[in-house]
N, C-alpha and C positions, 0 to 999 in steps of 0.2 A: 445820537440814537440812532440815527439811520443805520449808521456803520456797526451798531450792536444788533440790529435788526438782521442786516446782512448775514453776519457771522452766526446768527442762530439759524438763518434758514438754510446756510450753505454747509452746516454742521451735522457729522455723518454718526455723531454719538446717540441722537436720537432715534434714526433708523435702526440702527443696530440694536438697540434696548426694546424697539419695538419688534424686530424680529425675530430676538430671543423670546420676548415674552407670547409670540406666536407657536414659536416652535415647543415652548414649555406648554402652552394651553392644548396643543395637538397631543403632544405624550401624557397628559392628564387625562385627556377624553378618549384615548386608546387603551390607558391602563382599567380605567373605569369599565370601558366595554369587555376587554380581557377578565377583568374580575367577575363581571356579571354573568360571564358562561362559564365560568368555573364554579363558580357559587349554584348556578341553577342544574348543573349537573353533580356538585357535590351534596346537594338536598335532594336527587333521586336517587343517589345514590344509599343514603341514609335512611330515606323513607321505604327504599326494598329491604334495607337490613332490617329495619324495624318491623316490617311488615312479616319477614322471615322468622324473628326471633319469637313473635306474636304466636305465630302459626306453629311452632314446636313446643 
């Protein structure tokens, strides 16, 4: 039983999985921030187009 616990503690696989998880989370957050910025600019552009169409 003690040997099994020592193997688990010394295992690098768990640490690697956590690192990959953190990297994936960071990429997801960066993608959300980028998409929000694009969405904001896109909304402004379409609002301007709509205003121009309504004025003419």
